[in-house]
C-alpha positions as CSV (number, residue, x, y, z in Angstrom):
1,X,-151.2,24.5,139.5
2,X,-148.3,24.2,137.2
3,X,-147.3,27.9,137.8
4,X,-147.6,27.3,141.5
5,X,-145.2,24.3,141.4
6,X,-142.7,26.3,139.3
7,X,-142.7,29.1,141.8
8,X,-142.8,26.9,144.9
9,X,-141.0,23.7,143.8
10,X,-140.2,22.6,147.3
11,X,-143.9,22.4,148.2
12,X,-144.7,20.3,145.1
13,X,-141.6,18.1,145.1
14,X,-142.3,14.4,145.6
15,X,-140.2,13.1,148.4
16,X,-139.3,9.6,149.5
17,X,-137.9,6.8,147.5
18,X,-138.6,7.6,143.9
19,X,-135.9,7.3,141.3
20,X,-133.6,5.4,143.5
21,X,-131.3,3.5,141.2
22,X,-127.8,2.1,141.0
23,X,-126.1,-0.4,138.8
24,X,-127.6,-3.3,140.6
25,X,-131.1,-2.1,140.3
26,X,-130.5,-1.5,136.5
27,X,-129.0,-4.9,136.0
28,X,-131.7,-6.7,138.0
29,X,-134.4,-5.0,136.0
30,X,-132.7,-6.0,132.7
31,X,-132.5,-9.7,133.6
32,X,-134.4,-12.2,131.5
33,X,-137.8,-13.1,132.7
34,X,-136.8,-16.6,133.8
35,X,-134.3,-15.2,136.3
36,X,-135.7,-13.9,139.6
37,X,-134.1,-10.5,140.3
38,X,-134.4,-11.0,144.1
39,X,-132.6,-14.3,144.0
40,X,-130.0,-12.8,141.7
41,X,-129.4,-9.9,144.1
42,X,-129.3,-12.3,147.0
43,X,-126.5,-14.2,145.3
44,X,-124.6,-11.0,144.6
45,X,-125.0,-9.9,148.2
46,X,-123.7,-13.2,149.4
47,X,-120.7,-13.0,147.1
48,X,-119.9,-9.4,148.1
49,X,-120.2,-10.1,151.8
50,X,-118.0,-13.2,151.5
51,X,-115.3,-11.0,149.8
52,X,-115.8,-8.4,152.6
53,X,-116.7,-5.6,150.2
54,X,-118.9,-3.5,152.4
55,X,-119.4,-0.8,149.7
56,X,-120.9,-3.3,147.3
57,X,-123.0,-4.9,150.0
58,X,-124.6,-1.5,150.8
59,X,-125.3,-0.9,147.1
60,X,-126.9,-4.4,146.8
61,X,-128.9,-3.9,150.0
62,X,-130.2,-0.6,148.6
63,X,-131.2,-2.4,145.3
64,X,-133.0,-5.1,147.3
65,X,-135.0,-2.5,149.2
66,X,-135.7,-0.6,146.0
67,X,-137.1,-3.7,144.2
68,X,-139.0,-4.9,147.3
69,X,-136.7,-7.9,147.8
70,X,-135.9,-6.9,151.3
71,X,-139.1,-6.2,153.2
72,X,-137.6,-7.0,156.6
73,X,-134.0,-6.9,157.5
74,X,-134.4,-10.2,159.5
75,X,-135.6,-12.1,156.5
76,X,-132.1,-12.4,155.0
């Protein structure tokens, strides 16, 4: 199977949302246990949207989705 995957990598490649990471995902994962990463990201999102920084809000939104903090766009 390993030789097959080397030869036909496209057929064996895992697709989807694996290894999605940005600075917000990394920071949220490195927070102390007593701090909820979803709440921390929610505060960061609120700050960025208040400042009108659309680039940062998109990064934070992606981090929320990656960490499962944003199951439904209507929840936040």
